[in-house]
C-alpha positions in Angstrom: 1.5 -15.7 3.0 -1.4 -15.0 5.4 -4.3 -12.9 4.3 -5.4 -9.8 6.2 -8.5 -7.5 6.1 -7.6 -3.9 7.1 -10.4 -1.6 8.2 -9.5 2.0 7.4 -11.7 4.8 8.9 -11.9 7.5 6.3 -14.9 9.8 6.7 -16.4 10.5 3.3 -14.7 7.7 1.6 -17.7 6.9 -0.4 -17.6 10.4 -1.9 -14.0 10.3 -3.1 -13.7 11.1 -6.7 -12.0 8.8 -9.3 -9.0 11.1 -9.3 -8.7 10.9 -5.5 -9.0 7.1 -5.5 -6.4 7.0 -8.2 -4.0 9.1 -6.1 -4.5 7.0 -3.0 -4.0 3.8 -5.0 -0.9 5.2 -6.6 0.6 6.0 -3.2 -0.2 2.5 -2.0 1.4 0.9 -5.0 4.5 3.0 -4.6 4.9 2.0 -0.9 4.2 -1.7 -1.7 6.8 -1.6 -4.5 9.4 -0.6 -1.9 8.3 -3.4 0.4 8.1 -6.2 -2.1 7.7 -9.1 -1.7 6.6 -8.7 2.0 3.1 -7.4 1.2 0.6 -7.4 -1.7 -2.7 -5.6 -2.0 -5.5 -7.8 -3.5 -8.4 -5.4 -3.5 -10.5 -3.0 -1.5 -14.1 -2.2 -0.7 -15.0 1.5 -0.4 -18.0 2.2 1.8 -19.6 5.4 3.1 -16.9 6.2 5.8 -14.5 3.3 5.6 -12.3 1.3 3.2 -11.8 -2.3 3.7 -8.6 -3.6 2.2 -7.6 -7.2 1.6 -3.8 -7.9 1.6 -1.5 -10.8 1.8 1.6 -10.1 3.9 4.3 -11.7 5.8 2.8 -10.6 9.1 0.8 -7.8 10.7 3.9 -5.7 11.1 4.2 -5.5 7.3 0.6 -4.3 7.1 1.3 -1.6 9.7 4.5 -0.6 8.0 2.6 -0.1 4.7 0.0 2.0 6.6 2.6 4.1 8.3 4.8 4.7 5.2 1.8 5.6 3.1 0.1 7.8 5.7 -3.0 5.5 5.7 -5.1 4.7 8.7 -5.2 1.0 9.8 -7.8 1.1 12.5 -8.3 -2.7 12.7 -6.1 -5.4 11.2 -7.6 -8.9 11.2 -5.9 -12.0 10.0 -8.1 -14.2 7.9 -8.6 -17.7 9.3 -10.7 -19.2 6.6 -12.5 -18.1 3.5 -16.1 -19.4 3.0 -18.5 -18.9 0.1 -21.8 -20.4 -1.0 -20.0 -23.6 -2.1 -19.0 -24.2 1.5 -22.7 -24.8 2.3 -23.3 -27.3 -0.5 
């Protein structure tokens, strides 16, 4: 399955409490359980005003369906072409 990075604009994201992040994650998990196996959440990065999520999914439509069903923003969805890391430069 292709990998996607989803940029979610969420003002104040970096100030969310552990309980708030738990609730958001729980909602995401519930929606993904209904969609299985078309989309899977790998992990997310929480920054000051955005959350960047990494998913594998059948296609961009599945990513959008998850966002709409969960009430999550999906401001930018980018399909990952290649993954590089320090080893790539060796």
